[in-house]
C-alpha positions as CSV (number, residue, x, y, z in Angstrom):
1,M,121.7,118.7,74.1
2,E,118.1,119.0,75.2
3,S,116.7,122.5,75.9
4,K,116.2,123.1,79.6
5,K,112.9,122.3,81.3
6,T,111.2,120.9,78.2
7,Y,108.9,118.8,80.3
8,D,107.2,119.1,83.6
9,F,108.1,115.6,84.6
10,L,110.8,113.1,83.7
11,I,109.8,109.6,84.8
12,V,112.7,107.1,84.9
13,G,111.2,103.6,84.5
14,A,108.3,102.4,82.3
15,G,107.1,99.8,84.8
16,L,103.8,99.9,86.6
17,Y,104.6,102.7,89.0
18,G,106.1,104.9,86.4
19,A,103.4,104.2,83.8
20,V,100.6,105.0,86.2
21,C,102.3,108.3,87.2
22,A,102.7,109.1,83.5
23,R,99.0,108.5,82.8
24,E,97.8,110.5,85.7
25,L,100.1,113.4,85.1
26,A,99.4,113.5,81.4
27,D,95.7,113.5,82.0
28,A,96.2,116.4,84.4
29,G,97.7,118.4,81.5
30,F,101.4,118.1,82.4
31,G,104.2,117.4,79.9
32,V,105.7,114.0,80.6
33,L,108.8,112.2,79.3
34,V,109.3,108.5,80.2
35,I,112.6,106.8,79.8
36,D,113.7,103.2,80.5
37,R,117.0,101.4,80.1
38,R,115.2,98.3,78.8
39,D,114.0,98.1,75.2
40,T,110.4,97.3,76.4
41,I,107.7,98.9,78.4
42,G,106.1,97.3,81.4
43,G,109.1,96.7,83.6
44,N,108.9,93.2,85.2
45,C,105.3,92.9,84.0
46,Y,106.3,92.8,80.3
47,T,104.8,90.0,78.3
48,G,105.6,88.9,74.8
49,E,104.6,86.1,72.5
50,E,106.7,82.9,71.8
51,N,105.5,80.0,69.7
52,G,101.9,81.4,69.9
53,V,102.0,81.6,73.7
54,V,101.9,84.8,75.8
55,V,105.0,84.6,78.0
56,H,105.6,86.5,81.2
57,K,109.2,87.3,80.6
58,Y,110.1,88.3,84.2
59,G,107.8,86.0,86.2
60,P,104.0,85.8,86.3
61,H,101.9,88.6,87.6
62,I,98.4,87.7,88.8
63,F,96.5,90.9,89.6
64,H,94.5,90.6,92.8
65,T,92.9,93.2,95.0
66,D,90.0,94.0,97.4
67,D,89.9,97.5,96.1
68,E,87.1,97.8,93.5
69,D,88.4,101.1,92.2
70,V,91.8,99.7,91.6
71,W,90.4,96.7,89.8
72,R,88.2,99.0,87.6
73,Y,91.3,101.1,86.9
74,V,93.0,98.1,85.3
75,A,89.9,96.5,83.8
76,E,89.0,99.7,81.9
77,K,92.3,99.6,80.1
78,V,92.8,95.9,79.3
79,Q,90.5,93.0,78.9
80,I,91.1,91.0,82.1
81,Q,90.0,87.4,82.7
82,P,88.8,86.6,86.2
83,A,91.1,83.9,87.6
84,P,89.9,82.9,91.1
85,D,91.1,79.3,90.3
86,Y,94.8,80.2,90.3
87,T,96.1,77.2,92.2
88,P,99.9,76.6,92.3
89,I,101.3,73.2,93.2
90,A,104.3,72.5,95.5
91,V,106.6,69.6,94.7
92,S,108.5,68.0,97.6
93,Q,110.5,64.8,97.7
94,G,108.7,63.5,94.6
95,E,105.2,64.3,95.8
96,A,102.8,67.1,94.8
97,F,100.9,69.2,97.3
98,N,98.2,71.8,96.9
99,L,98.8,75.5,97.6
100,P,98.1,77.6,99.5
101,F,98.1,75.6,102.7
102,N,94.6,74.2,103.2
103,M,92.8,71.0,104.0
104,N,93.9,69.4,100.8
105,T,97.5,70.0,101.8
106,F,97.0,68.7,105.3
107,A,95.2,65.6,104.1
108,Q,98.1,64.9,101.7
109,L,100.7,65.4,104.4
110,F,99.1,64.0,107.5
111,K,96.5,61.6,106.1
112,I,93.9,63.4,108.2
113,F,90.7,64.8,106.7
114,S,88.8,67.0,109.2
115,P,89.5,70.6,110.1
116,T,89.4,69.7,113.7
117,E,92.1,67.0,113.3
118,A,94.3,69.4,111.2
119,K,94.0,72.2,113.7
120,E,94.9,69.9,116.6
121,R,97.9,68.6,114.8
122,I,99.2,72.0,113.7
123,E,98.4,73.6,117.1
124,A,100.6,70.9,118.8
125,E,103.5,71.7,116.4
126,R,103.1,75.5,116.8
127,K,104.1,75.1,120.4
128,A,107.7,74.7,119.3
129,V,107.7,78.5,119.1
130,K,107.7,80.4,122.4
131,G,106.6,84.0,122.4
132,T,106.6,86.4,119.5
133,P,108.3,85.0,116.4
134,R,111.7,86.6,115.9
135,N,112.5,85.4,112.4
136,L,110.9,83.7,109.3
137,E,111.4,80.2,110.6
138,E,109.6,80.9,113.9
139,Q,106.9,82.9,112.1
140,A,106.2,80.0,109.6
141,I,106.1,77.4,112.4
142,S,103.7,79.6,114.4
143,L,101.4,79.6,111.3
144,V,101.5,76.1,110.0
145,G,103.7,74.0,112.3
146,T,107.0,72.2,111.9
147,T,106.0,69.5,109.3
148,V,104.7,72.0,106.8
149,F,107.6,74.3,107.4
150,E,110.2,71.6,106.9
151,R,108.5,70.0,103.8
152,L,107.1,72.9,101.9
153,I,108.6,76.2,103.1
154,K,112.2,75.9,104.3
155,G,114.0,74.7,101.2
156,Y,112.0,76.9,98.8
157,T,112.6,80.0,101.0
158,E,116.2,79.5,101.6
159,K,116.8,79.1,97.8
160,Q,114.7,82.2,97.1
161,W,116.5,84.5,99.6
162,G,120.0,82.9,99.8
163,K,119.8,82.9,103.6
164,K,118.7,80.6,106.3
165,C,115.1,81.0,107.4
166,S,116.4,81.8,110.9
167,E,118.2,84.8,109.5
168,L,115.3,86.3,107.6
169,P,112.7,88.7,109.0
170,P,109.3,87.3,110.0
171,E,107.4,89.7,107.8
172,I,108.3,87.9,104.6
173,I,106.0,84.9,105.5
174,K,103.0,86.8,106.9
175,R,101.6,87.2,103.4
176,L,101.0,83.4,103.1
177,P,97.4,82.3,103.1
178,V,96.4,79.4,105.5
179,R,92.9,78.0,105.7
180,F,91.2,75.0,107.2
181,T,88.8,74.3,104.3
182,Y,89.2,72.3,101.1
183,D,89.8,75.4,99.1
184,N,92.8,75.7,96.8
185,T,92.1,79.3,95.7
186,Y,95.5,81.0,96.3
187,Y,94.4,84.6,97.0
188,N,91.7,85.7,99.4
189,D,91.0,89.0,97.5
190,R,87.6,89.7,95.9
191,F,89.1,90.4,92.5
192,I,91.6,88.2,90.8
193,G,92.5,88.2,87.1
194,I,95.0,88.2,84.3
195,P,94.7,89.3,80.7
196,A,94.8,86.5,78.1
197,C,96.7,89.0,75.9
198,G,99.3,89.6,78.6
199,W,100.2,92.8,80.4
200,T,101.9,94.7,77.7
201,P,98.7,96.1,76.2
202,L,97.9,97.7,79.7
203,F,101.1,99.6,79.5
204,E,100.4,100.7,75.9
205,R,97.2,102.2,77.2
206,L,98.8,103.8,80.2
207,L,101.5,105.4,78.1
208,E,99.2,106.4,75.1
209,G,100.1,109.9,74.1
210,V,103.1,110.1,76.4
211,E,106.6,110.4,74.9
212,V,108.6,107.3,75.7
213,R,112.3,106.6,75.0
214,L,113.6,103.1,75.5
215,G,117.1,101.8,75.7
216,V,118.1,104.9,77.7
217,D,120.2,104.4,80.9
218,Y,119.4,107.5,83.0
219,L,122.4,107.0,85.2
220,K,124.8,106.8,82.3
221,E,123.1,109.9,80.7
222,R,122.4,111.8,83.8
223,E,124.0,115.0,82.6
224,K,121.8,115.0,79.4
225,Y,118.6,114.4,81.3
226,A,119.2,116.3,84.5
227,E,117.8,119.5,83.2
228,V,115.0,118.4,80.8
229,A,112.2,118.5,83.4
230,K,111.1,120.5,86.4
231,H,110.6,117.3,88.4
232,T,112.0,113.7,88.2
233,I,110.2,110.6,89.4
234,Y,112.8,107.8,89.7
235,T,111.7,104.2,90.1
236,G,115.1,102.5,90.1
237,P,117.1,101.5,93.1
238,I,117.5,104.5,95.4
239,D,121.0,103.5,96.5
240,E,122.2,103.3,93.0
241,F,120.8,106.7,92.2
242,F,123.0,108.2,94.9
243,G,126.1,106.2,93.8
244,Y,125.9,104.0,96.9
245,K,127.4,106.8,99.0
246,L,125.7,105.6,102.2
247,G,126.2,101.9,101.4
248,R,124.5,99.2,99.3
249,L,121.0,98.0,99.9
250,E,120.5,94.2,99.4
251,Y,118.3,92.6,96.9
252,R,117.8,89.1,95.4
253,S,117.9,88.6,91.6
254,L,116.6,85.9,89.3
255,R,117.9,84.0,86.3
256,F,115.4,82.6,83.8
257,E,115.7,79.5,81.6
258,T,113.1,78.8,78.8
259,L,112.1,75.3,77.8
260,Y,109.8,74.3,74.9
261,F,107.5,71.3,74.7
262,R,104.8,69.8,72.6
263,G,101.4,70.0,74.3
264,D,100.7,70.4,78.0
265,H,103.8,69.6,80.1
266,Q,103.0,70.2,83.8
267,G,99.2,70.7,83.9
268,C,99.2,73.9,85.9
269,A,100.5,77.5,85.6
270,V,102.9,77.4,88.5
271,M,104.8,74.7,90.3
272,N,107.0,75.5,93.4
273,W,110.0,73.2,93.8
274,T,110.8,73.0,97.5
275,D,113.8,70.6,97.6
276,R,117.2,72.2,98.0
277,N,118.9,69.9,95.5
278,I,116.7,71.4,92.7
279,R,118.2,74.8,92.0
280,Y,115.2,76.5,90.6
281,T,112.2,77.6,92.7
282,R,109.4,77.7,90.2
283,S,108.4,76.4,86.8
284,I,105.8,78.5,85.0
285,E,103.8,77.0,82.1
286,H,102.4,80.1,80.5
287,M,99.6,78.7,78.5
288,H,97.6,77.9,81.7
289,F,97.1,81.6,82.3
290,D,94.9,81.7,79.3
291,R,91.2,81.1,80.3
292,T,89.7,81.6,76.8
293,G,89.6,77.9,76.0
294,K,92.3,78.2,73.3
295,K,94.0,74.9,72.4
296,Y,97.8,75.0,72.4
297,E,100.0,72.7,70.3
298,S,103.2,74.1,71.8
299,S,104.1,74.9,75.4
300,V,106.6,77.4,76.9
301,I,108.0,76.8,80.4
302,T,110.1,79.2,82.3
303,L,112.3,78.1,85.2
304,E,113.2,80.6,87.8
305,Y,116.6,80.4,89.5
306,P,117.2,82.8,92.4
307,I,120.7,84.3,92.3
308,P,122.7,86.9,94.3
309,Y,122.2,90.4,93.2
310,K,125.3,92.1,91.8
311,D,126.0,94.9,89.3
312,G,124.5,93.8,85.9
313,N,121.7,91.7,87.4
314,E,118.2,93.0,87.9
315,P,117.3,93.7,91.6
316,Y,113.9,91.8,91.9
317,Y,113.3,91.5,95.6
318,P,114.4,94.0,98.3
319,I,115.7,92.2,101.4
320,V,113.9,94.3,104.0
321,D,115.7,93.3,107.2
322,E,116.7,95.6,110.1
323,R,120.0,96.7,108.5
324,N,118.5,97.4,105.1
325,A,115.5,99.2,106.5
326,A,117.7,101.6,108.4
327,L,119.9,102.2,105.4
328,Y,116.9,102.9,103.3
329,E,115.6,105.5,105.8
330,S,119.0,107.2,105.5
331,Y,118.7,107.4,101.7
332,K,115.1,108.6,102.1
333,E,116.4,111.5,104.2
334,L,119.0,112.3,101.7
335,A,116.4,112.4,98.9
336,K,114.5,115.1,100.8
337,E,117.3,117.6,100.1
338,D,115.9,118.0,96.6
339,A,112.2,118.9,96.4
340,T,112.1,118.2,92.7
341,L,113.2,114.6,93.1
342,H,110.6,111.8,93.9
343,F,111.2,108.1,94.4
344,G,108.7,105.4,93.8
345,G,108.0,101.8,92.9
346,R,109.4,98.6,94.5
347,L,113.1,99.7,94.1
348,G,112.6,103.4,94.8
349,L,110.6,102.8,98.0
350,F,112.5,99.6,98.9
351,Q,109.3,97.6,99.5
352,Y,107.8,94.4,98.1
353,L,104.7,95.8,96.4
354,D,101.9,93.9,94.7
355,M,100.4,95.4,91.6
356,D,97.4,96.9,93.4
357,D,99.7,98.5,96.0
358,T,101.8,99.9,93.3
359,I,98.9,101.5,91.5
360,V,97.6,103.0,94.8
361,K,101.0,104.4,95.8
362,A,101.6,105.9,92.3
363,K,98.2,107.6,92.3
364,E,98.8,108.9,95.8
365,M,102.1,110.4,94.8
366,V,100.5,112.1,91.8
367,K,97.7,113.5,94.0
368,E,100.3,114.9,96.5
369,L,102.2,116.5,93.6
370,L,99.1,118.0,92.1
371,E,98.1,119.5,95.4
372,K,101.5,121.2,95.6
373,L,101.6,122.4,92.0
374,T,98.0,123.5,91.3
């Protein structure tokens, strides 16, 4: 049995939120223990090598931000390649289309070539939505019209979330870039990049000098770890932590299938498969994330299959609709009863967070804690 209060902070989860908290707290002189039920650090950002290719085991993570300080925070710890040319492709009914939605996409779909023509066509289709969009379907049509929605959004989204677009909240689609120029650059942020070596070295730097124990399931060993630290930062699902006593939050999960090929197979890093009869949503050819000019003889492709979340599956995407948002707020109030308990990360906060958002929120939590403790 551990001696009581051996550490100042126990951090449950070695993903990005937990690792940033660990680094900031350790640098401030606190004793930190990080545990994770997986056998790897990095959470869903974990990368490993297969057949000489750096593979993003749980889906690709392209780091993008407008915050120069956040970019520098990462760039100082891992050699990151600028990747402004990250340009996924959408496949629909046997045809390939450029993403995000831009003049190349509109020219491919409508056979029109000027921004004025495209705006007029899409504006006419937008009129199908009256008033403020009430769901994802109406939000998408209000952004790009009915044709783009039907061909390139509807099938992909309904596979991804397991619900009709008319049943999903409009906020999910608001992140989608739309532009009327011939510019395939996916993100609008000033800083976009990805390490050729993968993301695992970033976590090695973040956790350097911090005690880390892997293969530890906190909820199964709660009694052992309940008293080892003065404070606990928990980055797993908040409803699972409380034994689902108020009800279960909803998530979507993923199943991954790995394929191996000789040479370049699909010619780009990411393809979105929008047709409903194709069960996977994305195919990722990992070698295309490497901008060093290295020649690859082998290729590794990952297919992503969205699946329902149930016990034993990983909860990848919170479904933040009205019912779940209200339930999360109830759990948040319950968490306030223990001043030594802190929730964070995508699952602890029940939010879809990009990497830069995750770093900012982790640093903000540590700042608040330091103000209270010092």
